[in-house]
C-alpha positions as CSV (number, residue, x, y, z in Angstrom):
1,Q,188.1,-82.9,-7.0
2,V,184.5,-81.6,-6.9
3,Q,182.8,-81.9,-3.3
4,L,179.3,-81.3,-2.1
5,V,178.7,-81.8,1.6
6,E,175.1,-81.3,2.7
7,S,174.2,-80.8,6.5
8,G,171.3,-79.6,8.5
9,G,168.8,-82.4,8.3
10,G,167.1,-84.1,11.1
11,W,163.9,-85.1,12.5
12,V,161.2,-82.3,12.8
13,Q,157.6,-82.3,13.7
14,P,154.9,-81.0,11.0
15,G,154.9,-77.3,10.7
16,G,158.5,-77.2,11.9
17,S,161.5,-75.5,10.0
18,L,165.0,-76.8,9.1
19,R,168.0,-75.2,7.2
20,L,170.0,-77.2,4.9
21,S,173.4,-76.4,4.1
22,C,175.8,-77.5,1.2
23,A,179.4,-76.8,1.2
24,A,181.2,-76.8,-2.2
25,S,184.7,-77.2,-3.2
26,G,186.9,-78.2,-5.9
27,F,185.2,-76.0,-8.4
28,T,184.2,-72.4,-9.1
29,F,181.1,-72.3,-7.1
30,R,180.0,-68.9,-8.3
31,S,180.1,-69.7,-12.0
32,F,177.1,-72.4,-11.5
33,S,173.7,-72.5,-11.2
34,M,172.9,-75.1,-8.1
35,S,169.9,-77.2,-7.3
36,W,168.3,-79.0,-4.5
37,V,166.9,-82.5,-5.2
38,R,165.3,-84.9,-2.9
39,Q,164.3,-88.6,-2.9
40,A,161.7,-89.9,-0.7
41,P,161.5,-93.5,0.6
42,G,160.7,-95.8,-2.2
43,K,160.5,-92.8,-5.0
44,G,162.7,-91.5,-7.5
45,L,164.8,-88.4,-7.5
46,E,162.6,-85.1,-7.3
47,W,163.8,-81.6,-8.2
48,V,163.1,-79.1,-5.6
49,S,164.7,-75.8,-6.3
50,T,167.3,-74.1,-8.5
51,I,169.2,-70.8,-8.1
52,S,171.2,-68.9,-10.7
53,S,175.0,-68.5,-10.4
54,D,174.6,-64.9,-9.1
55,A,171.4,-65.5,-7.1
56,G,169.5,-63.3,-9.2
57,G,166.9,-66.0,-10.1
58,T,165.2,-69.0,-8.4
59,S,162.7,-71.5,-9.2
60,Y,160.8,-74.1,-7.0
61,T,158.7,-77.2,-7.7
62,D,154.9,-76.3,-6.9
63,S,154.9,-78.4,-3.8
64,V,157.3,-76.3,-1.8
65,K,156.5,-72.9,-3.3
66,G,156.0,-70.4,-0.4
67,R,157.4,-72.9,2.0
68,F,161.0,-73.3,1.0
69,T,163.7,-70.6,0.0
70,I,166.9,-71.2,-1.7
71,S,169.9,-68.9,-1.4
72,R,173.7,-69.0,-1.9
73,D,176.8,-67.3,-0.4
74,N,179.2,-67.3,-3.3
75,A,181.9,-65.8,-0.7
76,K,181.5,-68.8,1.4
77,N,181.0,-71.4,-1.4
78,T,177.7,-72.5,0.2
79,L,174.2,-73.2,-0.9
80,Y,171.3,-73.0,1.4
81,L,167.7,-74.2,1.7
82,Q,165.4,-72.7,4.3
83,M,162.5,-75.0,4.7
84,N,159.3,-73.9,6.7
85,S,155.9,-75.2,7.4
86,L,157.4,-78.8,6.9
87,K,155.1,-81.7,5.9
88,P,155.2,-85.3,6.3
89,D,155.3,-85.5,2.5
90,D,158.6,-83.6,2.7
91,T,160.5,-86.4,4.3
92,A,163.4,-87.4,1.9
93,V,167.0,-87.6,1.6
94,Y,168.0,-84.1,0.1
95,Y,171.1,-83.3,-2.1
96,C,172.7,-80.4,-3.5
97,A,173.4,-80.9,-7.2
98,R,175.4,-79.2,-9.9
99,P,173.7,-78.9,-13.4
100,D,175.8,-81.8,-14.5
101,A,174.1,-83.9,-11.8
102,I,177.0,-84.3,-9.7
103,R,175.6,-84.2,-6.0
104,G,176.7,-84.9,-2.5
105,Q,175.9,-87.5,-0.1
106,G,172.6,-86.1,1.1
107,T,171.3,-85.4,4.4
108,Q,167.9,-87.0,5.8
109,V,165.1,-84.8,6.6
110,T,162.3,-86.5,8.6
111,V,159.0,-84.9,9.3
112,S,156.7,-86.8,11.6
113,S,154.7,-86.4,14.9
């Protein structure tokens, strides 16, 4: 069955960096565009970034442009999100997601001093 397993979250001070990973299995990963979405405490789900199936195209929500970088390794069936210059507003549970909204269990990112 389809599985998406996120990792790499944690606590970091403002200005710090984290790299999230998402291991995919149970489907042909290289055939799907993939996204990162997040949910902050008490808020709804927010789209963060999307990468095309061949990594030829990426897009980002305005609040993370220039700070976050999405990438993928189709040989390893893995999606990444490099997050730099983190801010307290980036605190959320981060999920990787397929276009049909299937997503993993999420990984917590907490940015605070």
